C-alpha positions as CSV (number, residue, x, y, z in Angstrom):
1,M,-122.8,10.9,-49.6
2,A,-121.5,11.3,-53.1
3,S,-121.5,15.0,-52.7
4,R,-119.6,14.8,-49.5
5,G,-116.8,12.5,-51.1
6,K,-116.6,15.0,-53.8
7,A,-116.1,17.9,-51.5
8,V,-113.2,16.0,-50.0
9,L,-111.6,15.4,-53.2
10,D,-111.8,19.0,-54.2
11,R,-110.0,20.0,-50.9
12,L,-107.2,17.5,-51.6
13,K,-106.9,18.9,-55.2
14,N,-106.7,22.6,-54.1
15,R,-104.1,21.9,-51.2
16,P,-100.4,23.0,-52.2
17,A,-98.8,20.1,-53.9
18,D,-95.4,19.9,-51.8
19,N,-96.2,21.4,-48.4
20,G,-93.9,18.7,-46.5
21,A,-90.9,19.5,-48.8
22,R,-91.3,23.3,-48.4
23,G,-91.1,22.5,-44.5
24,V,-88.0,20.6,-44.8
25,R,-86.4,23.3,-47.1
26,R,-87.6,26.0,-44.5
27,R,-85.9,24.0,-41.6
28,L,-82.6,23.7,-43.8
29,R,-82.7,27.3,-44.5
30,S,-82.6,27.9,-40.6
31,E,-79.5,25.9,-40.1
32,G,-77.6,27.4,-42.9
33,G,-73.6,28.0,-42.1
34,S,-73.4,25.3,-39.3
35,A,-71.2,23.0,-41.3
36,L,-68.7,25.8,-41.8
37,V,-68.5,26.6,-38.2
38,L,-67.9,22.9,-37.5
39,V,-65.3,22.8,-40.0
40,M,-63.6,25.9,-38.9
41,F,-63.8,24.5,-35.4
42,I,-62.0,21.4,-36.4
43,I,-59.4,23.2,-38.2
44,L,-58.8,25.5,-35.3
45,L,-58.5,22.4,-33.1
46,L,-56.0,20.7,-35.3
47,T,-54.1,24.0,-35.6
48,I,-53.9,24.3,-31.8
49,L,-52.7,20.6,-31.5
50,G,-50.2,21.1,-34.4
51,M,-48.8,24.2,-32.6
52,G,-48.5,22.2,-29.5
53,V,-46.7,19.3,-31.2
54,L,-44.5,21.9,-33.0
55,S,-43.8,23.7,-29.8
56,A,-42.9,20.5,-28.0
57,T,-40.8,19.3,-30.9
58,V,-39.0,22.8,-31.1
59,G,-38.6,22.9,-27.2
60,G,-37.4,19.3,-27.1
61,A,-34.8,20.0,-29.8
62,I,-33.7,23.0,-27.8
63,R,-33.5,21.1,-24.7
64,T,-31.6,18.3,-26.5
65,E,-29.1,20.8,-27.9
66,T,-28.7,22.3,-24.5
67,R,-28.2,18.9,-22.9
68,E,-25.7,17.9,-25.5
69,N,-23.8,21.2,-25.0
70,D,-23.9,20.5,-21.1
71,V,-22.6,16.8,-21.7
72,Q,-19.9,18.1,-24.0
73,S,-18.9,20.8,-21.7
74,L,-18.7,18.4,-18.8
75,H,-16.7,16.0,-20.9
76,L,-14.4,18.8,-22.1
77,A,-13.8,19.9,-18.5
78,Q,-13.1,16.3,-17.6
79,K,-10.5,16.0,-20.3
80,G,-8.8,19.2,-18.7
81,L,-8.7,17.2,-15.3
82,D,-7.3,14.1,-17.0
83,E,-4.6,16.2,-18.8
84,S,-3.7,17.8,-15.5
85,T,-3.2,14.4,-14.0
86,A,-1.2,13.2,-16.8
87,Y,0.9,16.3,-16.6
88,I,1.7,15.6,-13.0
89,Q,2.4,11.9,-13.6
90,A,4.9,12.9,-16.4
91,R,6.7,15.5,-14.2
92,L,7.1,13.0,-11.4
93,A,8.2,10.1,-13.9
94,R,11.2,12.3,-14.8
95,I,12.4,11.9,-11.2
96,T,14.3,8.8,-10.9
97,D,15.1,8.9,-7.4
98,I,12.0,10.4,-5.4
99,N,13.1,12.0,-2.2
100,P,9.9,12.5,0.1
101,D,11.7,15.2,1.8
102,K,12.2,17.3,-1.4
103,L,9.2,16.2,-3.2
104,E,7.1,19.2,-1.7
105,D,9.3,21.7,-3.4
106,V,8.6,19.8,-6.7
107,L,4.8,19.9,-6.1
108,R,4.9,23.5,-5.3
109,G,6.5,24.3,-8.7
110,L,3.5,22.7,-10.6
111,D,1.8,25.2,-12.8
112,K,-0.5,25.2,-15.9
113,Q,1.9,26.8,-18.0
114,G,1.8,25.6,-21.6
115,L,-1.1,23.2,-20.9
116,N,-4.0,23.3,-23.3
117,V,-7.3,21.4,-23.6
118,S,-7.9,20.9,-27.3
119,T,-11.3,20.3,-28.8
120,E,-12.9,19.9,-32.2
121,L,-16.4,21.0,-31.2
122,G,-16.1,24.3,-33.1
123,V,-15.3,28.1,-32.5
124,D,-18.1,28.4,-29.8
125,S,-16.4,25.6,-27.7
126,S,-13.3,26.0,-25.4
127,G,-11.8,24.4,-22.4
128,K,-8.9,25.4,-20.0
129,I,-7.2,24.3,-16.9
130,D,-7.9,27.1,-14.3
131,F,-5.2,25.9,-11.7
132,I,-2.9,23.1,-10.5
133,E,-2.4,24.0,-6.9
134,Y,-0.3,22.1,-4.3
135,K,-2.4,22.3,-1.1
136,D,-1.1,20.3,1.8
137,K,0.8,17.3,3.0
138,N,-0.1,14.6,5.8
139,V,2.6,12.6,7.4
140,G,0.4,10.0,9.4
141,E,0.9,6.6,11.0
142,Q,1.0,4.6,7.7
143,T,1.7,7.0,5.0
144,R,3.1,10.2,3.7
145,Q,0.6,11.9,1.4
146,Y,0.7,15.1,-0.8
147,Y,-2.5,16.8,-1.8
148,I,-3.0,18.7,-5.1
149,D,-6.2,20.4,-6.2
150,V,-6.9,21.0,-9.9
151,E,-9.8,22.6,-11.7
152,A,-10.7,22.8,-15.2
153,S,-13.7,24.5,-17.0
154,A,-15.1,24.4,-20.4
155,L,-17.6,26.5,-22.5
156,V,-19.7,24.8,-25.3
157,N,-22.2,27.0,-27.1
158,G,-22.7,29.2,-24.1
159,V,-23.1,26.3,-21.6
160,Q,-20.1,26.5,-19.1
161,R,-19.2,23.8,-16.7
162,T,-16.4,23.7,-13.9
163,L,-14.8,20.6,-12.4
164,Q,-12.6,20.1,-9.6
165,Q,-10.7,17.2,-8.3
166,R,-8.1,16.3,-5.7
167,I,-5.0,14.3,-6.4
168,T,-3.2,12.3,-3.8
169,I,0.3,11.3,-4.0
170,D,1.7,8.7,-1.8
171,T,5.4,8.3,-1.3
172,Y,5.9,5.4,1.1
173,P,6.9,2.1,-0.4
174,D,4.1,-0.3,-0.5
175,F,5.7,-3.2,1.3
176,L,5.5,-1.5,4.6
177,K,1.7,-1.4,4.3
178,Y,1.3,-5.2,4.6
179,A,1.7,-7.7,7.4
180,F,2.8,-10.4,4.9
181,G,3.3,-10.5,1.1
182,S,5.5,-10.8,-2.0
183,E,5.8,-9.2,-5.4
184,Q,5.5,-12.6,-6.9
185,N,3.6,-15.7,-5.4
186,V,2.7,-16.1,-1.9
187,Y,2.2,-19.7,-0.6
188,L,0.4,-20.2,2.5
189,N,0.9,-23.9,3.6
190,G,-1.0,-25.1,6.6
191,A,-2.2,-22.8,9.3
192,P,-0.3,-19.4,9.9
193,E,-2.1,-16.7,11.7
194,L,-1.9,-13.4,9.7
195,K,-3.1,-10.3,11.3
196,G,-3.3,-7.4,8.9
197,N,-3.4,-7.0,5.2
198,I,-1.8,-9.5,2.7
199,Y,-0.5,-8.8,-0.9
200,A,0.3,-11.3,-3.7
201,G,1.9,-9.7,-6.7
202,N,1.3,-12.9,-8.8
203,K,-0.6,-15.8,-7.4
204,L,-1.9,-16.6,-3.9
205,I,-1.7,-20.4,-3.3
206,V,-3.3,-22.0,-0.2
207,S,-3.4,-25.4,1.2
208,N,-4.1,-27.1,4.5
209,R,-0.8,-29.1,4.5
210,A,2.5,-27.8,5.8
211,E,5.8,-29.3,4.6
212,Y,9.0,-29.3,6.7
213,T,12.5,-30.9,6.9
214,Y,13.6,-33.1,9.8
215,L,16.9,-35.0,10.0
216,G,17.7,-34.2,6.5
217,D,14.3,-35.3,5.1
218,S,12.8,-32.4,3.2
219,N,9.7,-34.3,2.0
220,L,7.7,-34.5,5.3
221,T,4.3,-33.0,5.5
222,K,1.5,-32.6,8.1
223,P,-2.1,-32.0,7.2
224,T,-3.6,-29.3,9.3
225,M,-6.0,-26.4,8.9
226,F,-6.1,-23.7,6.4
227,P,-4.5,-20.2,7.3
228,Q,-6.5,-17.5,9.2
229,I,-6.4,-13.8,8.2
230,S,-7.7,-11.2,10.4
231,P,-7.6,-7.5,11.3
232,N,-4.5,-6.6,13.5
233,G,-7.0,-5.5,16.2
234,I,-5.4,-2.1,16.6
235,D,-6.0,0.2,13.5
236,A,-8.7,0.4,11.1
237,A,-6.7,0.5,8.1
238,N,-5.6,-3.0,8.3
239,L,-8.8,-5.0,8.2
240,G,-7.3,-8.4,7.3
241,E,-7.9,-7.7,3.4
242,V,-6.1,-9.8,0.7
243,F,-4.9,-7.7,-2.2
244,V,-4.4,-10.0,-5.5
245,Q,-4.3,-9.3,-9.2
246,S,-7.4,-11.1,-9.9
247,L,-9.7,-13.7,-8.4
248,K,-8.5,-16.1,-11.0
249,N,-5.0,-15.8,-9.3
250,I,-6.1,-17.5,-6.1
251,E,-5.7,-21.1,-6.1
252,Y,-6.0,-23.8,-3.3
253,H,-5.3,-27.3,-2.3
254,V,-7.4,-29.6,0.0
255,F,-5.7,-32.4,1.5
256,D,-7.3,-35.0,3.6
257,P,-5.7,-36.3,7.1
258,F,-4.4,-39.4,5.3
259,G,-2.5,-37.4,2.5
260,G,-5.1,-37.8,-0.3
261,G,-6.6,-35.0,-2.5
262,G,-4.6,-31.9,-3.2
263,E,-5.5,-31.3,-6.7
264,T,-5.3,-27.6,-7.8
265,K,-8.5,-25.7,-7.6
266,K,-9.1,-22.1,-8.8
267,L,-11.3,-19.9,-6.6
268,T,-13.3,-18.8,-9.7
269,D,-14.2,-22.4,-10.5
270,S,-15.9,-22.7,-7.1
271,A,-19.8,-22.8,-7.1
272,D,-19.8,-20.6,-4.1
273,M,-16.8,-18.3,-4.1
274,G,-17.9,-16.6,-0.7
275,Q,-18.0,-19.9,1.1
276,T,-14.7,-21.0,-0.3
277,V,-12.9,-17.9,0.8
278,N,-14.3,-18.2,4.2
279,S,-13.1,-21.8,4.3
280,I,-9.5,-21.4,3.0
281,L,-8.7,-17.8,4.5
282,G,-11.3,-17.3,7.1
283,I,-12.6,-14.0,5.5
284,G,-15.6,-13.0,3.5
285,L,-15.4,-12.4,-0.3
286,D,-15.6,-8.6,0.1
287,K,-12.2,-8.7,1.9
288,I,-10.6,-9.7,-1.4
289,K,-9.3,-6.6,-3.2
290,I,-7.9,-6.1,-6.7
291,K,-4.6,-4.3,-6.9
292,E,-2.6,-4.2,-10.0
293,Q,1.0,-5.0,-9.8
294,K,1.8,-2.0,-12.0
295,K,0.3,0.3,-9.2
296,F,2.7,-1.3,-6.5
297,V,5.3,1.2,-5.4
298,Q,8.6,-0.8,-5.4
299,I,11.8,-0.1,-3.8
300,N,15.4,-0.6,-5.0
301,V,17.6,-1.9,-2.3
302,E,21.0,-0.8,-4.0
303,E,19.6,2.6,-5.0
304,S,18.2,3.1,-1.5
305,F,21.6,2.1,0.1
306,I,23.4,4.7,-2.1
307,D,20.9,7.2,-1.3
308,K,21.5,6.7,2.5
309,L,25.1,6.6,2.0
310,V,25.0,10.1,0.4
311,E,22.9,11.3,3.3
312,A,25.7,9.9,5.6
313,T,28.3,12.2,3.9
314,S,26.4,15.3,4.8
315,P,26.5,16.8,1.3
316,A,26.6,20.6,1.3
317,N,23.4,21.1,-0.8
318,D,21.2,19.2,-3.1
319,N,23.5,19.7,-6.1
320,A,26.4,18.0,-4.4
321,A,24.1,15.0,-3.3
322,E,23.0,14.6,-6.9
323,V,26.6,14.7,-8.1
324,L,27.7,12.1,-5.6
325,R,24.6,9.9,-6.0
326,G,25.4,9.9,-9.7
327,Q,29.2,8.7,-9.0
328,L,28.2,5.9,-6.8
329,G,25.3,4.7,-8.6
330,D,27.2,2.1,-10.8
331,K,29.9,0.9,-8.3
332,T,30.4,-2.7,-7.3
333,P,30.5,-3.4,-3.7
334,G,34.2,-3.8,-4.0
335,E,34.4,-0.4,-5.6
336,L,32.1,1.1,-3.0
337,S,34.3,-0.3,-0.3
338,N,37.4,1.3,-1.9
339,W,35.5,4.7,-2.2
340,L,34.6,4.7,1.5
341,Q,38.2,4.5,2.6
342,T,39.7,6.8,0.0
343,A,37.1,9.5,-0.3
344,N,37.1,9.8,3.4
345,L,33.8,11.7,3.5
346,I,32.5,9.9,6.5
347,H,34.4,9.9,9.8
348,A,36.1,6.6,10.6
349,K,35.8,4.6,13.8
350,T,38.4,2.0,14.0
351,V,37.5,-1.3,15.8
352,T,40.1,-2.2,18.4
353,T,40.8,-4.8,21.0
354,P,39.8,-4.0,24.6
355,P,42.5,-2.5,26.8
356,V,44.5,-5.0,29.0
357,K,44.4,-4.7,32.7
358,P,48.0,-3.8,33.8
359,S,49.9,-5.6,36.4
360,Q,52.1,-3.9,39.0
361,N,55.7,-3.6,37.8
362,E,58.5,-4.6,40.1
363,G,59.6,-1.5,41.9
364,E,56.7,0.5,40.9
365,S,54.9,2.5,43.8
366,D,51.5,1.8,44.7
367,T,50.5,5.3,43.9
368,D,51.8,5.0,40.3
369,Y,50.2,1.6,39.9
370,E,46.7,2.9,41.1
371,A,47.1,5.8,38.5
372,R,47.6,3.2,35.8
373,L,44.6,1.2,37.0
374,D,42.4,4.4,36.9
375,Q,43.7,5.1,33.4
376,Y,42.7,1.4,32.5
377,D,39.3,2.0,33.9
378,N,38.7,5.1,31.9
379,D,40.0,3.3,28.8
380,L,37.8,0.5,29.4
381,F,34.8,2.6,29.9
382,A,35.6,4.6,26.8
383,Y,36.0,1.3,25.0
384,H,32.7,-0.1,26.1
385,R,31.0,3.3,25.1
386,F,32.7,3.4,21.8
387,F,29.6,3.2,19.8
388,M,27.3,5.1,22.3
389,D,25.7,8.6,22.0
390,M,27.0,9.1,18.5
391,N,25.7,12.3,17.0
392,Q,27.2,12.2,13.5
393,S,27.8,9.6,10.8
394,Y,30.6,7.1,11.1
395,R,32.0,4.4,9.1
396,V,33.6,1.2,10.2
397,D,36.3,-0.5,8.0
398,G,35.8,-4.2,8.3
399,D,33.7,-6.4,10.3
400,L,32.0,-5.2,13.4
401,R,30.9,-7.5,16.3
402,V,28.6,-6.3,19.1
403,D,28.3,-9.0,21.7
404,G,27.5,-7.1,25.0
405,I,31.0,-7.8,26.4
406,N,33.4,-5.8,24.3
407,Y,31.1,-3.5,22.4
408,T,28.0,-3.4,24.5
409,G,25.7,-1.7,21.8
410,I,25.2,0.9,19.3
411,T,23.3,4.2,20.2
412,F,22.6,7.5,18.3
413,T,21.3,10.5,20.1
414,E,17.7,11.3,19.3
415,A,18.5,14.1,16.9
416,A,21.0,11.9,15.0
417,K,18.5,9.0,14.9
418,R,15.5,11.1,13.9
419,G,16.5,14.4,12.7
420,N,15.5,16.0,9.4
421,V,18.9,14.8,8.2
422,P,19.4,11.5,10.1
423,K,22.8,10.1,10.7
424,W,24.2,6.6,9.6
425,I,26.9,4.1,10.8
426,V,28.2,2.5,7.7
427,V,29.8,-1.2,8.3
428,D,32.1,-1.9,5.4
429,G,32.1,-5.4,6.1
430,N,29.9,-8.0,8.2
431,L,27.8,-6.9,11.1
432,N,27.4,-9.6,13.8
433,I,25.2,-8.8,16.7
434,V,25.8,-12.0,18.9
435,N,24.6,-11.6,22.5
436,N,25.0,-14.8,24.7
437,K,24.2,-12.9,27.9
438,P,20.7,-12.8,29.5
439,D,20.7,-8.8,29.5
440,S,19.6,-7.3,26.3
441,V,22.1,-5.6,23.8
442,S,20.6,-2.2,22.7
443,I,20.8,-1.1,19.1
444,K,19.5,2.5,18.5
445,A,20.9,3.5,14.9
446,N,20.5,3.9,11.3
447,I,22.9,1.2,9.8
448,L,24.2,0.6,6.4
449,V,26.1,-2.9,5.9
450,T,28.0,-3.7,2.7
451,G,28.5,-7.4,3.8
452,D,26.3,-9.9,5.9
453,V,24.2,-9.4,9.1
454,T,23.9,-12.0,11.8
455,I,21.6,-11.5,14.8
456,K,21.7,-13.9,17.7
457,G,20.5,-13.7,21.3
458,N,18.6,-10.9,23.2
459,V,18.8,-7.6,21.3
460,S,16.4,-4.5,21.7
461,F,16.2,-2.5,18.4
462,D,15.2,1.1,17.5
463,S,16.9,0.7,14.1
464,T,16.6,1.0,10.3
465,M,19.1,-1.3,8.6
466,F,20.2,-1.6,4.9
467,V,22.0,-4.8,4.1
468,L,23.6,-5.6,0.7
469,G,24.6,-9.1,1.7
470,R,22.6,-12.0,3.5
471,T,20.6,-11.7,6.7
472,T,20.6,-14.6,9.3
473,V,18.4,-14.3,12.5
474,E,19.0,-17.3,14.6
475,D,17.6,-18.0,18.0
476,A,17.1,-14.4,18.4
477,V,14.8,-12.5,20.8
478,I,14.2,-9.2,19.1
479,S,12.4,-6.7,21.3
480,G,11.5,-3.1,20.8
481,L,13.8,-0.5,22.4
482,G,11.8,1.6,24.8
483,T,9.3,1.2,27.7
484,G,5.7,0.5,28.0
485,T,3.7,1.3,24.8
486,D,6.5,3.4,23.4
487,Q,8.6,0.6,22.2
488,K,10.3,0.8,18.9
489,E,11.2,-1.8,16.3
490,L,13.8,-3.0,13.7
491,V,13.1,-2.4,9.9
492,L,15.8,-4.6,8.0
493,I,15.9,-4.3,4.3
494,S,18.2,-6.9,2.7
495,K,19.5,-7.3,-0.7
496,G,20.1,-11.0,-0.1
497,P,18.0,-13.6,1.6
498,V,16.6,-13.4,5.1
499,L,17.0,-16.6,7.0
500,V,15.0,-16.7,10.4
501,N,15.2,-20.0,11.9
502,R,15.1,-22.1,15.3
503,I,12.9,-19.6,17.1
504,D,11.8,-21.5,20.4
505,A,12.3,-24.9,18.6
506,F,10.2,-27.7,20.1
507,T,8.9,-25.5,22.8
508,N,5.2,-25.1,23.6
509,A,5.1,-22.1,25.7
510,D,4.1,-18.6,24.4
511,P,7.2,-17.0,22.8
512,A,8.1,-13.4,22.9
513,E,7.2,-11.6,19.8
514,M,9.9,-10.4,17.5
515,N,9.4,-6.5,17.1
516,A,10.6,-6.4,13.3
517,F,9.8,-5.8,9.8
518,F,11.9,-7.7,7.1
519,Y,12.2,-7.3,3.6
520,T,14.3,-9.1,1.1
521,D,14.8,-9.0,-2.6
522,A,15.3,-12.7,-2.8
523,E,12.8,-15.5,-2.0
524,A,11.9,-16.5,1.5
525,N,10.7,-19.6,3.3
526,L,9.5,-19.4,6.7
527,Y,8.4,-22.1,9.1
528,G,6.2,-22.4,12.2
529,V,6.3,-26.3,12.5
530,G,8.9,-27.4,14.8
531,S,9.7,-23.9,15.8
532,I,7.3,-21.1,17.1
533,F,7.4,-18.1,14.9
534,W,5.6,-14.9,16.3
535,L,6.4,-11.5,14.7
536,K,5.0,-8.2,15.3
537,G,5.7,-6.1,12.4
538,G,5.8,-7.9,8.9
539,F,7.6,-9.8,6.4
540,F,7.9,-9.0,2.7
541,S,9.8,-10.5,-0.2
542,K,10.4,-9.3,-3.9
543,G,10.6,-13.1,-4.8
544,D,8.2,-15.9,-4.0
545,L,7.3,-16.1,-0.2
546,T,6.4,-19.4,1.3
547,V,5.3,-20.3,4.9
548,N,4.6,-23.6,6.4
549,A,2.8,-23.8,9.7
550,V,0.8,-26.1,12.0
551,L,-1.3,-25.8,15.2
552,G,-0.8,-27.3,18.6
553,N,2.4,-28.8,20.1
554,A,5.3,-30.3,18.3
555,A,8.0,-32.4,19.7
556,E,10.9,-34.7,18.7
557,P,10.5,-38.5,18.9
558,S,12.2,-40.0,22.0
559,G,12.3,-43.2,24.1
560,A,10.4,-46.1,22.6
561,V,9.0,-43.9,19.8
562,M,11.3,-44.5,16.9
563,H,10.5,-42.8,13.7
564,D,11.9,-40.0,11.6
565,E,9.0,-37.5,11.8
566,L,8.1,-35.0,14.4
567,I,5.2,-35.9,16.7
568,F,2.3,-33.4,16.6
569,S,-0.4,-32.8,19.3
570,E,-3.5,-31.3,17.6
571,P,-5.6,-28.6,19.4
572,Q,-8.9,-29.7,20.9
573,I,-12.0,-29.3,18.8
574,T,-13.3,-26.7,21.2
575,D,-10.5,-24.4,20.3
576,P,-9.2,-25.5,16.9
577,R,-7.0,-22.5,16.5
578,A,-5.2,-22.8,19.7
579,R,-1.5,-22.7,19.8
580,E,-0.5,-21.0,16.4
581,R,3.0,-21.7,15.7
582,F,3.3,-19.1,13.0
583,R,1.7,-15.6,13.6
584,V,2.3,-12.2,12.2
585,I,0.5,-9.0,13.6
586,Y,1.1,-5.9,11.6
587,N,2.6,-3.0,13.3
588,Y,1.6,0.3,11.9
589,N,3.8,2.3,14.2
590,V,6.7,1.6,11.7
591,Y,5.9,4.8,9.8
592,T,6.2,7.1,12.8
593,D,9.0,5.2,14.5
594,Q,11.4,5.0,11.6
595,Q,10.1,7.7,9.2
596,S,13.2,9.7,8.5
597,S,15.2,6.6,7.7
598,L,12.8,4.7,5.5
599,P,13.8,4.2,1.9
600,R,12.9,6.2,-1.0
601,V,10.8,4.8,-4.0
602,R,11.2,4.9,-7.7
603,K,7.8,5.9,-8.4
604,V,4.6,7.1,-6.5
605,N,1.2,6.2,-5.9
606,I,-1.2,8.7,-7.6
607,S,-4.8,8.4,-6.8
608,V,-7.6,10.8,-7.8
609,S,-10.8,11.7,-5.8
610,P,-14.2,11.9,-7.4
611,M,-14.7,14.9,-9.6
612,R,-16.8,17.7,-8.2
613,L,-19.1,20.1,-10.0
614,V,-18.9,23.7,-8.9
615,S,-21.4,26.4,-9.6
616,R,-19.1,29.4,-9.2
617,P,-17.3,31.0,-12.1
618,A,-14.3,29.0,-13.3
619,Q,-12.0,32.0,-13.2
620,S,-12.2,32.2,-9.4
621,S,-8.9,31.3,-7.6
622,D,-10.3,29.7,-4.5
623,P,-10.4,25.9,-5.1
624,A,-12.0,24.9,-1.8
625,V,-11.8,21.4,-2.6
626,T,-12.6,18.8,0.1
627,N,-12.3,14.9,-0.1
């Protein structure tokens, strides 16, 4: 046993001392260089990632710079369009009296001469206006519009953009576009029915109580329903919209049947403006439109009168017309009257008395007497037709009365009424159209009146009338001259007040609509309380416009009923809007019927269409702009 143990010990002593360590070193020597490979791989990976980040950063910077150049080029091109619009506005602003018939020549003369698009973006940036080109005009049912196409391009650091835009110029006065309105405040008291668009240049004030005067008492009131605004039912352009300066400018008063309430409320203070608008006007909130007063195209009655008076003289050319317009522009009505008679540039028609039927003289033969009777008949016929079939402009010195008995009417030929240069009858005094007969008196003419106008009885109109004095329409039935659907109307533009009263007073049958459009430079008060006021056309005032109206029937007290107020019979609940005593329906035909004689404007409406980006080179001359 001892020898065996010794042998084991000898073998252990003789074995290599660090065989395990040598194995580890041997294994390590077999994996030599792997760390370097791993490090190199990580370095390569980080390099690739770094290059990707760098590439993305550089690419993003390039794209950002390109986008910036793109945006800058678009803005620079837009600046060119803006400068084109400003240039057109400035050119038209120099024209103190805009003649729509001559405006086309002005617009054709527009060009880009002297127009520059300045920029501070650097030497590699430039902008230019490629063209300003008059394209066309559209004389439609409700407007006369002219179209101008403009194009501008810009180049910023190699990025070029070209923009186009259409500019639309509207030359008709704005008041003819509304069924009812004022450049100041509009007061709708009670329940008028207004079919068409409404305009309030300052405030729109609505209440459900009508005020009226009876037996000298001007403080009488009648609680009723609120106004109703709706489309006129004929043309899509008059959708029953209300144009105001701001929603804050709409106020309303709610009165209870016993006279309580009535405090002033603003629409903007309402918890639900949509519901409130529907309650007080009968329309949705989307029908309320904002139109600033500075964009309202006004007229000047005196300047329009002078313009038409110059037209009546048939000037030889535009220069002669401008000289004459300048001479007449500052004259007072008295000086104007003196000029009419002394200048003698318009043919005179002298108002005379009708011929007297002769009696047979003693000893006169029957043959001679018959000859004198024939001459009398011829003179009487000529007298009755003294103002008929006129084909040129005339003046009347002094008052003119058309009564259907002596002078039976005033008529122009179609060419004189609606020609390229329409003719005018100038009444240097008062014009009284008073017809006491059941048959209608016909007025087909363009008329200028230096004094007052009175219209009574049954009269058919195809007429544009400018009045420097007052206008009174009393117990008048104003119909359109013509047959069927081709009935014209009266457009009466008055410097002084327009008074319309006692239309079907205390009657409850449907009245005939007056075919007329009234404008006054003064304030106006209209009533549909004791009387019934139905108008097909429109009413507009430069001053405040107030209407008071109720629904149902109205009657004077009689018999045992003794009080100093009118008696009203409200409509049934099943038809609460029955029997509107005040109704205005807009008539868009006024533009086509009276186009040649409508007033000129002092400024125009300029609107621009959305800009359009074009891909073709900016230097191309074909604009090809569409709305």
